[in-house]
N, C-alpha and C positions, 0 to 999 in steps of 0.2 A: 504494500500500500504506500503510495507516494505521500509526501508531506501535505499538499493541499487537501487530499482526501481525509487524512487523519484529523486535520484542523476542522474540517467540515462536520465531523460527528461529535466533536467535543462541545458539550453544551456551554452556552454563555453563562458566566457566573452571575448569580443574583446578588450583586453588591448591596442593593437596597434591602433585600430580605435579611441578609446577614447582619447589616448594620442595625436594622430594627430589632432583630432578635438579641443582639448584644446589649442594646439599650434596655430592652425588656428584662432580661436576666439581671442586668446590673441594678435596675431600679428595685425589683422585687427582693434581690439579695440585700440591698442597702436598707430597705424598710425592715426586713427580718433582723438584721444585725442591730439596727438602731433600737428596735422594740425590745430585743433581748438583752442588750448590753449598755445602751446609751439612751436612757429614757428622756433626757433633756433634748437630745438630738431628734428623737422621734416626735417629741412635742413640737419642735420648730418645723419639722417636715409635714405635720398633719394638722396643726391648730390654726385657727382663724387669724388673719392679719399678719401671719408670719411667713417666712420665705416659701414654704411649701404651697400655701394658697396663692401667693403672688406668681409662682411658677405656673400654676394652673391658668391664672388669668392671662398670662403672656402667651401660653399655647393656644387658648381660645381666641385671643386677639390675632395671632398668626393665622389661624383657620379663617377668621373673618376677612383678613386682607386677601389671602389667596382665593377665597370663595368669590370675593368681589372681582378679582382679576378673571376668574373663570366665567363668571356671569357675563363679563364683557367680551370674552374671546372664544367661548364655546357655544354651541347651538343645541345639541342633543340634551345635555344635562343642565341647561341654563336655569330652569325653574328650581331644580334641586339645590343648586349652589346659591341661588338667590335666597331661598328659604333658610339654608344653612347659615348664610351670612347674617340674616336677620336674627336667627336663633342665637348665634354667637355674640351679637351685639347685646342682646338681652342678658345672656349668661355673664358676660364680662361686667355689665352694669350691676347685676345682682351680686356678683362675687365681691365687689367693692362697695356694696350698698349705695351705688350711684354717687360715690365720692363722699358719702356722709362722714366717714371716719377720717378720711384725708383732710377734709375741710372742717372737721370738728363741729358738724352741724347737729343740733338736738333733734330727736325724733318728735314729729307732731303728735299731739295727744291721741289722735285716731290710731296711729301705729303703736303707740304705747299700750293702748287698750286691747287691740286685736291682733297685732303681730306677735307670734310666739316667741320671738327673740327681741321684740321691741325695737326693731331696726327699720331703716328706710328702704325696704325692699318688698317684693311681692311674694316670693316663694315661701317665706316664713308665715304667711297667712294659712298655708296648707301643711307645711312641714316645719319641724323645729326640734327642740330637745326631747319632746315627749312623743310616744307612739300614738298615732291616731289612725282610724280606718282610711282616711283620705291619703295619709302618708303611705300606708301599706299598699293601697291600690296603685299609687304612682310608682312605687318601687317595683311592684310586680310587672307593670307595663314597661318600665324602663329595662328591667332585666330581660324580659321577653324580646324587646326590641333590639337590645345589644347583641344577644346571642343569635337572634334571627337574622339580623343584617350583617353582623360581623363574621359569623361562621357558616350558618346554614345557607344563606343566599349565595355566597361565592362558591361553596361546594356544589350546590344544585346547578348553578350556572355552568360550572366546569363540566358537569356530567350531562349537560344538554337538556336539563329540565325545561319544559315548554314555558311554564309560568315565569321562571327565573329569567329565561332568555327574552321573553316578552317585556318584562320589567326593564331589563338592560337596554333593550332596543327603544324603549319609550321613556328614557330619561332618568332611570335610577342607576347611578354609577356603581359598578361592582368593586368592592374593596379588595385589595390584594390579600391573599391568604396569610401572608406573613404578619398581618395586623390582627388576625383572629385571637392570638393570646392576649392582646390588649383589651379587646372587646369582651372576651369571655371572663378573664380575670376581673375586669372592671365590673362586670355584671355580678360576679360572686361577691366581690367586696361591697357592692351596693346593698346586699342582703344583710351585711353587718352581723355575721355569725358570732363574732367575738366581742362586739360592742367596744371596739378599740379604735374608733375613728377610721375604720376601713373605708368609709364613704369618701374620705378625702383622697385616699389612694385611688379609689375608683375614678374620681373626677380627674386626677392627674393622668391616669392611663387613657381615659376616654378623650381628654383634651389632646394628648399626644397622638392617639390614633387618628383623630379627625384632622390634625395638622398634617400628619404623614399621608392620609388619604387624599386630601386636597392637593398636596405636593405631587403625589403620584399622578393624578389626573392632569395637573398643570403641565407636568413634564411629558406626559403622553401627548398632550396637545402640541407641545414644542417639538417633540420627536416627529410628529406628523408633518411638521413644517420643516423638518431637517435640521433642528437646532440642538437637540439633546444628544448626549454621549452616554456610554455605558456606565461610567463612574459618577456622572453628575448627580443621580438621585441620592447615593450614599453621602456624597459631599454636602449636598443641600440639607440632608437630614442632620448631619453633624453641625452645620451652620445654624440651623433653626434651634437645636437644643442649646448650643452655645449662647446664642442671642437671648433666648428665653431665660436661661440661668443668670446671665449677666444682668438682664433687665430686672428679674425678681430680686437679685441681690442688691442692686442699686436702689430700688424702691424701698426695700427693707432697711437699708442703711440710712436712706433719707428720713424715713419715719423714726428711726432710732435716734438720729441726731437732731431732729426737729423739736424745738422746745414745746410746741403745742401737741405733738403726737407721741413724744417719748413716754409720758405718763400713761397714755392709753395703751401703748404697747407693753409697758411694764405690767399694767393691770391684766392685760390679756395673758401674758406669760404666767402671772401668779394664778389666774383662774385655771389655766391649763395644767399647771403643776398640781393644783388641788384635785382636778378631775382625774388626771392620770395616776396620781398617788392612790386614789380610791380604786381605780381600775386594777392597778398592780396588786393592791391589797386584796381585792376580790378574787384574783386568780392565785393568791398565795405566793406571789413573787415578793417576798419580804425585803430582799436586798434592794431592789429598785424602788419599792414603796418607801423604804427608809431613806434612801438617797434624796427622793423628792420631798419628803417631810422635813428632812434636815435643811434642804435648800429653802423651804418656806419659813422655817423657824429662824433662819439667818436674817430674814426680813422682819419677822414678827416673833421675837424670842419669848414673849409672855403669853402667847396664844394657847390657852388651856386645851382647846379641842385638838390642835395640832400636836401638843405634847402627849395627849392621850393616844392619838393615832400612832405616833412614833413609839410610844411605850408598848403598844400592842405588837408592833413589828418585832421589838426586842423579846417580848414574851413568847411569841410564836417561834422564834429561833432559839429559845432557851437561854437567852442572855439575861439572867435574873438580876444581875447587878445593875445594868443599864435600865432595865424595866423599872425597878424600884426607885432608882434615882430620878428618872423622867416622870413617872407617875407621882412621886413625892413632890416634885417641883410644881406640877399642876395643882396638887392639893394645897401646897403652901401659898401659892399665888391667890387661889380662891379664898383661903382662910383670911387673908389680909382684907379682902373686900367684905367677907362675911362678918368680920369683927367690927367693921364700920357700920354695916346695915344688914342684919340677919334676915331681913324680909325680901331681899332681892331675889326675884324668881330665877333669873338667868344664873346667878351664883349658886343657888341651891340645886338647880338642875345639873350644873357642872360638877358640883361636889357629889351628887348622886352617881353620876357616870364614873367619876374617878374612884370613888370608894367601891362601887360595884366591880370595876375593873380589877381592883386590888383584892377583891374577895371579902371585903368588910360589909356584909349585907345589912347588918343592923344600922350602921351609920348611913348607908345608902338609902334605906327605907325612911329614915328620919328626915333626910333632906328632900326626898321626893314628896313625902307627906306635907312638908312645910311649903314646898313650891306649889303643890296642888291647891292647898288652902289659900295661899296668896293669890294665885291666878283666878280662883273662883271669886274671891272678894273683888278682884280688879274688874272682872266682867260685870259684877253687880253694881259697882261704884262708877264704872266708866263704860256704859253699854254702847256709847257712840265712838269709842276708840278702837280702831282696827287692831292695834297692838294688843289689846286685852284678849281678844279672841285668838290671836296668833300664839301668845304665850300659854293660854289655856290648852290650845291644840298641842303645843310642844309637851306639856305635862301629861296630857292624855296619851300621846304617842309613847312617851317614856314609860308609862305604866302598862303599855301593851294594848290599849284600846284604840286601835288604828281607825276604826269606823267613826267613832266619835271625834277623833282628832281631825279626820278629813272634813267633817262638818264645820268645825271651828275655823280651819284654814279657809274653807270656802266662804265663810262669813267675812273673814278678814279681807279676802280678795274682792268680794262684792262691795265692801266699804272703801277699799283703796286699790283699785285694779291696776294702777301704774307701779305698784311696789314690786320690785324684782324679788325681794326676800319672801314676801307672802306668796307670790306666784310659784317660786321654787319649792316652798314647803308644801303647797297644795299639789303640785305635780308629782312630788316624791310620794305624797300620801296616796295618789292614784296608782302608783307603781308598787304600793305595799311598803313604802318607806325605804326602798332599795336605793343604794348609792349608784349614781350613774357614772 
């Protein structure tokens, strides 16, 4: 066989497919390593207003730009890419709450009352931190759509399925099969089997898949005009990833250095540390939970709730000395406040929890009884104060009466619907008091 014939049967390397696969494996591996060993890094990669979310926004923005170019330069798929551009415009706006946090704009009262996260966006009217039937329906439709379009559609089209071929001929672009891991894994993450912010991983994978999809069809169009080369798709992919990462890092750095945004970012990080500490705690990962609680206590060293949580991680790992020291510190701090005013409901509840954690049941019951009595009196004396019902609900919840606690939290929310504290307590009571 001569040299020209040998070259003719060697298949052309799929540089785009290899590049996309390398990125996919790298991203999934990175998230696994961060979740297992570097909880602070996982927080930055998956929590709101931090580099991970900004990276998503830049990939969706990239999809928007390429979709607009395709709308102008293609005919068969013009409607699809026009709709995709419109969808990405909406998604980018929603991701950044239409610039609300960048510009430090307050949420209008309507959004504070009805938006599940009290932000200036639309999707949190239907979805948010709590599970609702609307949210579940949206998730099911999204999962079905991602798997159907990203995996089944290109497989059927390749096998000559009539319906798939008809859709391809009438304007529904076929995604390359090398993007199917992005779509399928994104769909699985969207289900949130582990309740560990996998939805943010899903959004990143979907954003990348759409950016690479539009790039693929843009370059197909260029190839048809004789402009594209074999290595150009892979190079363009690397360029897109680089630009999006640099853009996300730059915006995050700007927010961190901006006087008006730094405090908001710090508050987001603190909120994320609390949530992820609870999640690691729930999964029995005491080492990572302890690391996050220690980071939180470095900012707020006298927080008794955090001290108890850290003490529990020591208790679970058998570190009796650190458990007693940390639990004892929480009790001493509360006793200072208790000596000044023994009627404080919050202090008595805190002492109840600390003594109960330490196995001193008699002292724990004493403080719970006192807190319960004070909260009942407060409801009778201040029936128009939402805080009265909130604290009564906390006492009832501590005593194990979750149904009655839910009613009190609901009253507090009805009297002051814009209170994040009351809303959070009520939502937790709907979930049976579980930590999210």
